[in-house]
Residue frames as qw, qx, qy, qz and C-alpha x, y, z in Angstrom:
[[0.588, -0.797, 0.135, 0.024, 146.97, 28.59, 41.92],
 [0.435, 0.668, -0.558, 0.230, 150.76, 28.96, 41.94],
 [0.910, -0.351, -0.220, -0.017, 152.06, 26.03, 43.98],
 [0.757, -0.310, -0.019, 0.576, 155.61, 27.26, 44.54],
 [0.120, 0.985, -0.068, -0.106, 157.85, 30.31, 44.16],
 [0.593, 0.637, -0.397, 0.291, 161.37, 30.92, 42.97],
 [0.241, -0.677, 0.540, -0.437, 162.42, 31.10, 46.63],
 [0.920, -0.204, 0.238, -0.238, 161.55, 27.43, 47.12],
 [0.738, 0.506, -0.419, 0.153, 164.72, 26.47, 45.24],
 [0.447, 0.173, -0.652, 0.587, 166.49, 26.88, 48.59],
 [0.533, -0.672, -0.162, -0.489, 164.76, 26.82, 51.95],
 [0.055, 0.369, -0.741, 0.558, 165.69, 26.67, 55.62],
 [0.459, -0.284, -0.835, -0.109, 163.89, 23.83, 57.38],
 [0.525, -0.653, -0.019, -0.545, 161.35, 24.43, 60.15],
 [0.576, 0.079, -0.699, 0.417, 163.06, 23.56, 63.44],
 [0.547, -0.747, -0.364, -0.104, 161.53, 23.64, 66.91],
 [0.543, -0.767, -0.013, 0.341, 163.19, 26.20, 69.22],
 [0.543, -0.154, 0.352, 0.747, 165.37, 27.34, 66.32],
 [0.183, 0.349, 0.486, 0.780, 163.47, 29.01, 63.48],
 [0.136, -0.706, -0.521, 0.460, 162.00, 31.67, 65.74],
 [0.222, 0.958, 0.177, 0.029, 161.35, 35.29, 64.83],
 [0.280, -0.854, 0.359, 0.252, 164.86, 36.20, 65.95],
 [0.623, -0.125, 0.664, 0.394, 166.48, 33.43, 63.92],
 [0.513, 0.627, 0.526, 0.260, 164.55, 34.51, 60.85],
 [0.045, 0.993, -0.029, -0.104, 165.61, 38.14, 61.27],
 [0.448, -0.599, 0.566, 0.346, 169.21, 36.91, 61.41],
 [0.620, 0.162, 0.694, 0.328, 168.75, 34.68, 58.37],
 [0.409, 0.828, 0.372, 0.096, 167.16, 37.44, 56.31],
 [0.131, -0.906, 0.279, 0.290, 170.21, 39.64, 56.88],
 [0.425, -0.410, 0.727, 0.351, 172.26, 36.92, 55.17],
 [0.203, 0.167, 0.832, 0.488, 169.98, 35.86, 52.30],
 [0.341, 0.206, 0.017, -0.917, 167.33, 37.89, 50.48],
 [0.558, 0.155, -0.537, -0.614, 165.86, 35.05, 48.45],
 [0.223, 0.018, -0.968, 0.111, 165.75, 31.82, 50.49],
 [0.605, -0.478, -0.380, -0.510, 162.39, 30.59, 51.71],
 [0.012, -0.276, 0.733, -0.621, 162.28, 30.67, 55.50],
 [0.569, -0.385, -0.682, -0.250, 159.96, 28.60, 57.69],
 [0.481, -0.613, 0.273, -0.565, 158.47, 29.09, 61.12],
 [0.158, -0.174, 0.929, -0.286, 158.76, 26.48, 63.80],
 [0.295, -0.355, -0.834, -0.302, 155.93, 23.98, 63.74],
 [0.277, -0.110, 0.331, -0.895, 152.94, 25.75, 65.33],
 [0.115, 0.288, 0.940, -0.140, 150.03, 23.71, 66.66],
 [0.156, -0.409, -0.527, -0.729, 146.80, 24.54, 64.84],
 [0.442, -0.631, -0.630, 0.100, 144.95, 24.20, 68.16],
 [0.377, -0.431, -0.222, 0.789, 146.90, 27.13, 69.60],
 [0.028, 0.037, 0.329, 0.943, 146.00, 29.37, 66.68],
 [0.327, -0.485, -0.684, -0.436, 142.35, 28.36, 66.73],
 [0.489, -0.652, -0.520, 0.256, 142.25, 29.20, 70.44],
 [0.009, -0.986, -0.142, -0.084, 143.44, 32.73, 69.76],
 [0.605, -0.603, 0.228, 0.467, 147.20, 32.60, 70.32],
 [0.622, 0.755, 0.131, 0.161, 147.89, 34.58, 67.17],
 [0.170, -0.903, 0.386, 0.079, 151.03, 36.07, 68.71],
 [0.747, -0.247, 0.579, 0.215, 152.68, 32.73, 67.92],
 [0.647, 0.367, 0.523, 0.415, 152.46, 33.41, 64.19],
 [0.139, 0.980, 0.058, -0.134, 152.97, 37.16, 64.01],
 [0.745, -0.057, 0.242, 0.619, 156.06, 38.21, 62.06],
 [0.028, -0.717, 0.129, 0.684, 157.82, 41.22, 60.58],
 [0.723, 0.650, 0.106, -0.210, 157.27, 41.74, 56.83],
 [0.189, 0.779, -0.582, -0.137, 161.03, 41.78, 56.18],
 [0.527, -0.266, 0.806, -0.045, 161.09, 38.05, 56.93],
 [0.795, 0.480, 0.277, -0.247, 159.22, 37.27, 53.70],
 [0.724, -0.083, -0.483, -0.486, 159.22, 35.00, 51.77],
 [0.188, -0.275, 0.792, -0.512, 158.09, 32.92, 54.74],
 [0.600, -0.166, -0.690, -0.368, 156.13, 29.68, 55.12],
 [0.536, -0.391, 0.434, -0.609, 154.01, 28.86, 58.17],
 [0.415, 0.068, -0.905, -0.060, 154.32, 25.23, 59.24],
 [0.643, -0.321, 0.151, -0.679, 151.29, 23.84, 61.03],
 [0.171, 0.102, -0.972, 0.126, 150.86, 20.70, 63.11],
 [0.546, 0.042, 0.422, -0.723, 147.55, 19.01, 63.79],
 [0.083, 0.057, 0.968, 0.232, 145.16, 16.24, 62.80],
 [0.282, 0.622, 0.625, -0.378, 141.78, 18.02, 62.68],
 [0.396, 0.378, 0.510, 0.663, 141.03, 19.12, 59.10],
 [0.063, -0.890, -0.384, -0.237, 138.71, 21.93, 60.19],
 [0.467, -0.825, 0.033, 0.316, 141.17, 23.36, 62.72],
 [0.587, -0.153, 0.410, 0.681, 144.05, 23.08, 60.26],
 [0.271, 0.608, 0.498, 0.556, 141.98, 24.94, 57.67],
 [0.233, -0.942, -0.238, -0.041, 141.07, 27.67, 60.20],
 [0.571, -0.623, 0.198, 0.496, 144.72, 28.06, 61.20],
 [0.530, 0.171, 0.485, 0.674, 145.72, 28.23, 57.53],
 [0.102, 0.835, 0.410, 0.353, 143.22, 31.06, 56.97],
 [0.395, -0.894, -0.013, 0.211, 144.80, 33.02, 59.82],
 [0.624, -0.301, 0.381, 0.612, 148.22, 32.45, 58.26],
 [0.385, 0.490, 0.500, 0.601, 147.04, 33.73, 54.89],
 [0.120, -0.936, -0.307, -0.122, 145.42, 36.75, 56.54],
 [0.497, -0.775, 0.137, 0.364, 148.70, 37.65, 58.21],
 [0.359, 0.852, -0.301, -0.234, 150.56, 37.51, 54.89],
 [0.617, -0.351, 0.675, 0.200, 152.47, 34.23, 54.85],
 [0.259, 0.469, -0.623, -0.570, 153.79, 33.06, 51.49],
 [0.641, 0.023, -0.713, -0.284, 152.61, 29.47, 51.94],
 [0.701, -0.425, 0.365, -0.441, 151.28, 27.01, 54.53],
 [0.441, 0.342, -0.830, -0.019, 153.10, 23.73, 55.21],
 [0.871, -0.347, -0.042, -0.347, 151.69, 20.61, 56.88],
 [0.108, -0.557, 0.805, -0.173, 154.04, 18.77, 59.22],
 [0.953, 0.009, -0.031, -0.300, 153.69, 15.07, 58.37],
 [0.758, 0.390, -0.462, 0.244, 157.18, 13.93, 59.29],
 [0.101, -0.610, 0.560, -0.551, 158.11, 14.91, 62.85],
 [0.712, -0.133, -0.689, -0.033, 158.49, 11.82, 65.11],
 [0.025, 0.361, -0.578, 0.732, 158.80, 13.53, 68.50],
 [0.145, -0.290, -0.894, 0.310, 156.96, 12.14, 71.54],
 [0.178, 0.403, 0.329, -0.835, 154.93, 15.34, 71.89],
 [0.413, 0.266, -0.441, -0.751, 153.81, 15.14, 68.29],
 [0.331, -0.057, -0.928, -0.159, 152.94, 11.46, 68.63],
 [0.003, 0.333, 0.752, -0.570, 150.84, 12.20, 71.70],
 [0.339, 0.471, 0.114, -0.806, 148.89, 14.64, 69.58],
 [0.659, 0.313, 0.681, 0.073, 148.59, 12.05, 66.79],
 [0.496, 0.858, 0.013, -0.128, 150.02, 14.25, 64.04],
 [0.122, -0.725, 0.631, 0.246, 153.42, 14.75, 62.42],
 [0.163, 0.326, -0.891, -0.269, 154.85, 11.43, 61.22],
 [0.380, 0.189, 0.835, -0.351, 151.81, 9.63, 62.66],
 [0.561, 0.556, 0.101, -0.605, 149.79, 11.04, 59.74],
 [0.270, 0.451, -0.756, -0.389, 151.83, 8.88, 57.36],
 [0.062, 0.050, 0.992, -0.100, 149.96, 5.90, 58.80],
 [0.290, 0.615, 0.657, -0.325, 146.56, 7.48, 58.08],
 [0.233, -0.003, 0.463, 0.855, 146.77, 8.76, 54.51],
 [0.047, -0.661, -0.649, -0.373, 143.01, 9.33, 54.13],
 [0.330, -0.836, -0.306, 0.315, 143.14, 11.72, 57.11],
 [0.403, -0.405, 0.240, 0.785, 146.27, 13.45, 55.81],
 [0.173, 0.259, 0.613, 0.726, 144.67, 13.91, 52.40],
 [0.160, -0.792, -0.581, -0.104, 141.50, 15.25, 54.01],
 [0.379, -0.713, -0.096, 0.582, 143.60, 17.82, 55.86],
 [0.322, -0.114, 0.452, 0.824, 145.25, 18.85, 52.59],
 [0.048, 0.516, 0.682, 0.516, 141.90, 19.22, 50.81],
 [0.256, -0.840, -0.459, 0.137, 140.28, 21.26, 53.59],
 [0.383, -0.613, 0.067, 0.688, 143.27, 23.59, 53.79],
 [0.265, 0.051, 0.552, 0.789, 143.45, 24.07, 50.03],
 [0.051, -0.685, -0.647, -0.332, 139.75, 24.94, 49.98],
 [0.359, -0.806, -0.346, 0.319, 140.33, 27.46, 52.78],
 [0.258, -0.738, 0.198, 0.591, 143.19, 29.50, 51.31],
 [0.662, 0.748, 0.015, -0.056, 144.49, 30.79, 47.99],
 [0.012, 0.784, -0.621, -0.019, 148.19, 30.52, 48.88],
 [0.626, 0.265, -0.730, -0.071, 150.13, 27.25, 48.38],
 [0.785, -0.439, 0.317, -0.299, 149.51, 24.37, 50.79],
 [0.517, 0.503, -0.691, 0.036, 152.55, 22.08, 50.91],
 [0.917, -0.382, -0.008, -0.117, 153.48, 18.95, 52.84],
 [0.151, 0.659, -0.713, 0.187, 156.76, 18.04, 54.55],
 [0.940, -0.205, 0.129, -0.240, 157.10, 14.33, 55.21],
 [0.320, -0.540, 0.762, 0.159, 159.52, 11.40, 55.05],
 [0.456, 0.291, -0.710, -0.450, 159.98, 8.47, 52.69],
 [0.649, -0.188, -0.730, -0.104, 158.65, 5.99, 55.25],
 [0.421, -0.546, 0.374, -0.620, 157.64, 5.35, 58.84],
 [0.694, -0.287, 0.610, -0.253, 158.43, 2.34, 61.02],
 [0.574, -0.010, 0.788, 0.224, 157.95, -0.85, 58.97],
 [0.533, 0.762, 0.366, -0.030, 156.26, 1.10, 56.17],
 [0.247, -0.779, 0.334, 0.469, 159.55, 1.90, 54.52],
 [0.588, 0.075, 0.648, 0.478, 159.77, 0.28, 51.08],
 [0.052, -0.078, 0.392, 0.915, 159.48, 2.05, 47.75],
 [0.168, -0.471, -0.774, -0.388, 155.88, 0.92, 47.29],
 [0.267, -0.711, -0.529, 0.377, 154.89, 2.77, 50.46],
 [0.194, -0.435, 0.092, 0.874, 156.68, 5.95, 49.36],
 [0.023, -0.131, -0.649, -0.750, 154.99, 5.74, 45.97],
 [0.232, -0.610, -0.749, -0.114, 151.57, 5.23, 47.58],
 [0.282, -0.633, -0.322, 0.646, 152.21, 8.18, 49.92],
 [0.097, -0.307, 0.283, 0.904, 153.15, 10.50, 47.07],
 [0.091, -0.296, -0.765, -0.565, 150.34, 9.29, 44.80],
 [0.231, -0.669, -0.688, 0.158, 147.80, 9.89, 47.56],
 [0.203, -0.627, -0.143, 0.739, 149.06, 13.41, 48.24],
 [0.081, -0.104, 0.525, 0.841, 149.25, 14.20, 44.54],
 [0.140, -0.460, -0.792, -0.377, 145.65, 13.06, 44.02],
 [0.257, -0.719, -0.529, 0.370, 144.65, 15.25, 46.98],
 [0.227, 0.947, 0.164, 0.159, 146.08, 18.26, 45.16],
 [0.518, -0.716, 0.244, 0.399, 149.60, 18.59, 46.55],
 [0.707, 0.672, 0.011, 0.220, 151.96, 20.04, 43.96],
 [0.208, 0.715, -0.523, 0.415, 154.86, 20.96, 46.23],
 [0.916, -0.374, -0.145, -0.031, 156.19, 18.18, 48.44],
 [0.012, 0.755, -0.608, 0.244, 159.21, 18.30, 50.75],
 [0.964, -0.085, -0.248, -0.043, 160.66, 14.83, 51.25],
 [0.344, -0.708, 0.608, -0.104, 163.15, 14.10, 54.02],
 [0.693, 0.381, -0.581, -0.192, 165.09, 11.24, 52.43],
 [0.095, 0.191, -0.908, 0.362, 164.93, 9.07, 55.57],
 [0.526, -0.475, -0.662, -0.246, 162.23, 7.02, 57.21],
 [0.290, -0.551, 0.364, -0.693, 161.01, 7.90, 60.70],
 [0.466, -0.160, -0.848, 0.195, 160.98, 5.55, 63.67],
 [0.430, -0.658, -0.144, -0.601, 158.15, 6.40, 66.06],
 [0.788, -0.597, 0.123, -0.089, 159.64, 4.25, 68.82],
 [0.918, -0.105, 0.081, 0.374, 163.20, 3.47, 69.80],
 [0.529, 0.239, 0.071, 0.811, 164.87, 6.61, 68.44],
 [0.122, -0.663, -0.283, 0.682, 164.97, 10.16, 69.76],
 [0.435, 0.874, 0.168, -0.139, 164.17, 13.06, 67.40],
 [0.059, -0.812, 0.514, 0.269, 167.92, 13.72, 67.15],
 [0.459, -0.193, 0.844, 0.202, 168.63, 10.09, 66.28],
 [0.587, 0.575, 0.566, -0.067, 165.81, 10.18, 63.73],
 [0.303, 0.913, -0.134, -0.239, 167.78, 12.88, 61.91],
 [0.059, 0.721, -0.679, -0.126, 170.90, 10.73, 61.62],
 [0.495, -0.215, 0.838, -0.078, 170.34, 7.00, 62.24],
 [0.745, 0.457, 0.476, -0.104, 167.88, 5.94, 59.51],
 [0.504, -0.125, 0.490, 0.700, 169.90, 5.78, 56.29],
 [0.291, 0.588, -0.093, -0.749, 169.47, 8.37, 53.58],
 [0.550, 0.269, 0.744, 0.267, 167.95, 7.22, 50.30],
 [0.128, 0.546, -0.155, -0.813, 168.34, 10.04, 47.80],
 [0.027, 0.061, -0.832, -0.551, 167.82, 7.69, 44.86],
 [0.059, 0.514, 0.850, -0.096, 164.28, 6.98, 46.00],
 [0.091, 0.735, 0.240, -0.628, 163.51, 10.70, 45.99],
 [0.042, 0.419, -0.541, -0.728, 165.01, 11.09, 42.52],
 [0.034, 0.183, 0.936, 0.299, 162.88, 8.22, 41.27],
 [0.093, 0.670, 0.648, -0.351, 159.74, 9.83, 42.68],
 [0.079, 0.657, -0.108, -0.742, 160.61, 13.06, 40.85],
 [0.023, 0.188, -0.776, -0.601, 160.97, 11.17, 37.58],
 [0.006, 0.384, 0.919, 0.088, 157.58, 9.55, 38.09],
 [0.012, -0.849, -0.491, 0.196, 155.87, 12.88, 38.97],
 [0.510, 0.220, 0.154, 0.817, 157.54, 15.42, 36.66],
 [0.071, -0.653, -0.200, -0.727, 155.05, 18.21, 37.43],
 [0.656, -0.700, -0.272, 0.078, 155.37, 17.76, 41.20],
 [0.153, 0.804, -0.376, 0.434, 157.68, 20.41, 42.65],
 [0.906, -0.297, -0.273, 0.131, 159.90, 18.24, 44.82],
 [0.046, -0.826, 0.436, -0.354, 162.19, 19.59, 47.53],
 [0.841, -0.016, -0.500, 0.208, 164.74, 17.25, 49.10],
 [0.357, -0.781, 0.318, -0.402, 165.85, 17.41, 52.74],
 [0.923, -0.355, 0.150, -0.002, 168.31, 15.44, 54.84],
 [0.828, -0.232, 0.264, 0.436, 172.09, 15.29, 55.13],
 [0.511, 0.671, 0.161, 0.512, 172.83, 18.23, 52.79],
 [0.529, -0.703, -0.144, 0.453, 175.48, 20.54, 54.23],
 [0.353, -0.371, 0.301, 0.805, 177.37, 22.42, 51.48],
 [0.421, 0.630, -0.060, -0.650, 176.57, 24.61, 48.49],
 [0.185, 0.365, -0.821, -0.398, 178.22, 22.02, 46.24],
 [0.116, 0.186, 0.968, -0.117, 175.87, 19.35, 47.56],
 [0.363, 0.574, 0.392, -0.620, 172.91, 21.68, 47.07],
 [0.375, 0.577, -0.386, -0.615, 173.79, 22.22, 43.43],
 [0.083, 0.154, -0.964, -0.198, 174.26, 18.50, 42.87],
 [0.243, 0.366, 0.826, -0.353, 170.83, 17.82, 44.37],
 [0.373, 0.626, 0.138, -0.671, 169.29, 20.47, 42.11],
 [0.231, 0.351, -0.733, -0.535, 170.35, 18.44, 39.10],
 [0.131, -0.150, -0.979, -0.051, 167.84, 15.80, 40.26],
 [0.110, -0.664, -0.711, 0.205, 165.05, 17.68, 42.09],
 [0.122, 0.808, 0.307, 0.487, 163.49, 21.14, 42.14],
 [0.228, -0.841, 0.180, -0.457, 164.48, 22.43, 45.57],
 [0.613, 0.054, -0.648, 0.448, 166.79, 21.79, 48.51],
 [0.496, -0.785, -0.061, -0.366, 166.11, 22.33, 52.20],
 [0.506, 0.269, -0.612, 0.546, 168.84, 22.66, 54.82],
 [0.605, -0.727, -0.245, -0.211, 168.34, 22.46, 58.56],
 [0.753, -0.592, 0.014, 0.287, 171.10, 21.56, 61.00],
 [0.671, 0.231, 0.129, 0.693, 173.79, 22.69, 58.57],
 [0.042, 0.754, 0.122, 0.644, 172.51, 26.25, 59.00],
 [0.639, -0.765, -0.029, -0.073, 172.62, 25.95, 62.79],
 [0.846, -0.254, 0.111, 0.456, 176.17, 24.63, 62.66],
 [0.419, -0.125, 0.270, 0.858, 177.31, 27.34, 60.23],
 [0.252, 0.790, 0.437, -0.348, 174.89, 30.27, 59.74],
 [0.027, -0.645, 0.364, 0.672, 177.39, 32.03, 57.45],
 [0.351, 0.130, 0.854, 0.362, 176.50, 29.39, 54.87],
 [0.287, 0.757, 0.563, -0.167, 173.38, 31.45, 54.17],
 [0.006, 0.785, -0.188, -0.591, 175.54, 34.25, 52.75],
 [0.213, -0.239, 0.787, 0.527, 176.45, 31.96, 49.85],
 [0.432, 0.425, 0.788, -0.111, 172.88, 31.16, 48.86],
 [0.378, 0.804, 0.175, -0.424, 171.90, 34.22, 46.82],
 [0.154, 0.710, -0.557, -0.402, 175.01, 34.06, 44.65],
 [0.133, -0.266, 0.942, 0.153, 175.51, 30.29, 44.41],
 [0.281, 0.338, 0.894, -0.088, 171.90, 29.11, 44.17],
 [0.309, 0.785, 0.453, -0.289, 169.84, 32.07, 42.96],
 [0.628, 0.406, 0.325, 0.579, 172.49, 33.46, 40.62],
 [0.094, -0.979, -0.085, 0.160, 172.83, 36.97, 42.04],
 [0.643, 0.619, -0.165, 0.421, 175.75, 38.70, 40.37],
 [0.210, -0.824, 0.352, -0.392, 176.87, 40.39, 43.59],
 [0.523, 0.222, -0.765, 0.302, 179.53, 38.46, 45.47],
 [0.637, -0.583, -0.504, 0.031, 178.59, 37.17, 48.94],
 [0.271, -0.893, 0.210, -0.291, 179.32, 39.35, 51.95],
 [0.416, 0.388, -0.727, 0.384, 182.57, 38.55, 53.68],
 [0.577, -0.399, -0.680, 0.212, 182.30, 36.84, 57.02],
 [0.287, -0.205, -0.338, 0.872, 183.39, 40.07, 58.74],
 [0.207, -0.109, -0.209, -0.950, 180.89, 42.26, 56.88],
 [0.559, -0.360, -0.645, -0.376, 178.04, 39.84, 57.53],
 [0.537, -0.391, -0.622, 0.416, 178.81, 39.61, 61.23],
 [0.126, -0.066, -0.159, 0.977, 179.08, 43.39, 61.53],
 [0.396, -0.262, -0.400, -0.784, 175.55, 43.62, 60.13],
 [0.644, -0.401, -0.648, -0.066, 174.37, 41.14, 62.75],
 [0.376, -0.214, -0.464, 0.773, 175.99, 43.17, 65.53],
 [0.163, -0.088, -0.083, -0.979, 173.94, 46.15, 64.32],
 [0.582, -0.325, -0.567, -0.485, 170.81, 43.99, 64.35],
 [0.586, -0.324, -0.651, 0.358, 171.60, 42.80, 67.89],
 [0.162, -0.062, -0.264, 0.949, 172.03, 46.41, 69.00],
 [0.390, -0.201, -0.280, -0.854, 168.58, 47.27, 67.63],
 [0.664, -0.321, -0.645, -0.201, 166.97, 44.23, 69.23],
 [0.488, -0.245, -0.584, 0.601, 168.54, 44.82, 72.63],
 [0.030, -0.046, 0.084, -0.995, 167.35, 48.40, 72.41],
 [0.567, -0.249, -0.386, -0.684, 163.83, 47.00, 72.05],
 [0.622, -0.426, 0.426, -0.500, 164.25, 44.94, 75.22],
 [0.945, 0.147, -0.279, -0.091, 165.25, 41.59, 73.68],
 [0.675, -0.608, 0.405, 0.107, 167.64, 39.62, 75.90],
 [0.203, 0.691, -0.615, -0.319, 170.89, 39.13, 73.98],
 [0.315, -0.232, 0.920, 0.036, 171.10, 35.38, 74.49],
 [0.659, 0.448, 0.530, -0.291, 167.81, 34.80, 72.65],
 [0.570, 0.791, -0.129, -0.180, 169.46, 36.18, 69.53],
 [0.026, 0.747, -0.662, -0.054, 173.14, 35.38, 70.08],
 [0.686, -0.160, 0.705, -0.080, 172.55, 31.64, 70.54],
 [0.790, 0.554, 0.255, -0.058, 171.90, 31.48, 66.80],
 [0.367, 0.872, -0.320, 0.054, 175.38, 32.88, 66.14],
 [0.678, -0.569, 0.463, 0.053, 177.49, 30.38, 68.09],
 [0.791, 0.057, 0.513, 0.329, 178.53, 28.54, 64.93],
 [0.390, 0.894, 0.054, -0.213, 178.95, 31.61, 62.76],
 [0.155, 0.802, -0.565, -0.120, 182.72, 31.25, 62.36],
 [0.925, -0.116, 0.356, -0.064, 182.68, 27.45, 62.22],
 [0.888, 0.256, 0.171, 0.340, 185.94, 26.01, 60.92],
 [0.328, 0.835, -0.128, 0.423, 187.80, 29.32, 61.06],
 [0.537, 0.119, -0.490, 0.676, 190.86, 30.19, 63.09],
 [0.052, -0.146, 0.383, -0.911, 189.80, 31.54, 66.48],
 [0.551, -0.330, -0.485, -0.593, 186.32, 30.00, 66.31],
 [0.622, -0.328, -0.672, 0.233, 186.77, 28.17, 69.62],
 [0.257, -0.161, -0.369, 0.879, 187.73, 31.34, 71.52],
 [0.281, -0.156, -0.233, -0.918, 184.85, 33.22, 69.89],
 [0.622, -0.339, -0.610, -0.355, 182.34, 30.54, 70.79],
 [0.542, -0.281, -0.630, 0.480, 183.63, 30.20, 74.35],
 [0.086, -0.057, -0.222, 0.969, 183.44, 33.95, 75.00],
 [0.423, -0.200, -0.336, -0.817, 179.96, 34.23, 73.52],
 [0.649, -0.320, -0.683, -0.098, 178.71, 31.21, 75.47],
 [0.473, -0.231, -0.559, 0.641, 180.17, 32.56, 78.72],
 [0.101, -0.222, -0.207, 0.948, 178.85, 36.11, 78.42],
 [0.204, -0.278, -0.528, -0.776, 175.68, 36.25, 76.33],
 [0.498, -0.578, -0.636, -0.114, 173.62, 35.40, 79.44],
 [0.348, -0.098, -0.405, 0.840, 175.25, 38.05, 81.63],
 [0.020, -0.785, -0.521, 0.333, 172.94, 40.51, 83.33],
 [0.103, 0.871, -0.019, -0.480, 172.59, 43.49, 81.01],
 [0.515, -0.121, 0.639, 0.558, 174.45, 41.79, 78.15],
 [0.475, 0.769, 0.145, -0.401, 174.07, 43.64, 74.87],
 [0.775, 0.626, -0.038, 0.083, 175.71, 43.96, 71.46],
 [0.028, -0.840, 0.532, -0.106, 179.04, 44.80, 73.12],
 [0.743, -0.265, 0.614, -0.029, 179.38, 41.09, 73.93],
 [0.819, 0.479, 0.288, 0.128, 179.26, 40.34, 70.21],
 [0.270, 0.921, -0.256, 0.117, 181.75, 43.14, 69.59],
 [0.372, -0.677, 0.631, -0.071, 184.21, 41.58, 72.01],
 [0.829, 0.038, 0.557, 0.034, 183.71, 38.07, 70.63],
 [0.668, 0.728, 0.097, 0.116, 184.31, 39.49, 67.16],
 [0.005, 0.898, -0.433, 0.072, 187.48, 41.20, 68.37],
 [0.652, -0.414, 0.635, 0.012, 188.82, 37.86, 69.62],
 [0.822, 0.294, 0.462, 0.155, 188.35, 36.14, 66.29],
 [0.440, 0.885, -0.077, 0.130, 189.78, 39.07, 64.32],
 [0.296, -0.789, 0.538, -0.028, 192.79, 38.92, 66.62],
 [0.772, -0.114, 0.618, 0.099, 193.17, 35.22, 65.80],
 [0.717, 0.651, 0.230, 0.095, 192.94, 36.00, 62.07],
 [0.269, 0.913, -0.256, 0.170, 195.89, 38.40, 62.31],
 [0.577, -0.624, 0.527, 0.005, 198.06, 36.16, 64.49],
 [0.524, 0.546, -0.629, -0.180, 200.79, 34.41, 62.55]]
């Protein structure tokens, strides 16, 4: 079995209410090679027939389905459905600390029950022929020293995991919100690098606090892959750099203007299919982050993308405002 693909060198993290079908269509316009992820989808929902939650357009590939759950049989059944639909890989969420996830006793809770987590891995690997990967953290609550991280990785490795995504922070199950869990626990990249040295044939992707292409390339001198999340929300145009800077495409990245024009065309097509503009446009609020006129662009888009009958013309006007700012001395 091939446990990873070239696309895993750079991936966009699974994010609830963010990495939807519409987000992924936007992202694929900007990068051909990056591995995209779904939101975390509960295995229970798939088992109970809600297959619409994991349907996707083939142009989104390469694409990984992230599953959440704690029942090995249900996780395996959901993985089979994902393989049947054509996903590139299946990922197990073993790092999310949200209240909803804790109530379901999965996500980061699985780090406290490694035999169960490893059983889930084994059942899923037996069920499918595509890669089964795990996304987790370096620790949870008081289980946060290097010995715990080593035991976690050893257990997963022995269970057959050969591609592991490590968020280089611990998770607090109580006392911190999911947002705070992304920023408050300190990053420990060195621990991840050490794990890579100890498991040279484990494909190791690092996640957490990485926001620029320069930082991505620095990380790739230590590990096999990098995963970005919030940085892509804050500045989607960053994805235009990926194919050239990370995957080595000879073609220069699209200019900001050319990339956004392509997204206006995509919005026009989606609105023509009955998609409400704001479901798509909300992913573009940070597109011109740091550029002159970005505030006026963002304000106009925020104010008008929810208007009754709003369509791609709202993006056209927002684009006109920022182009006007670019030409103002």
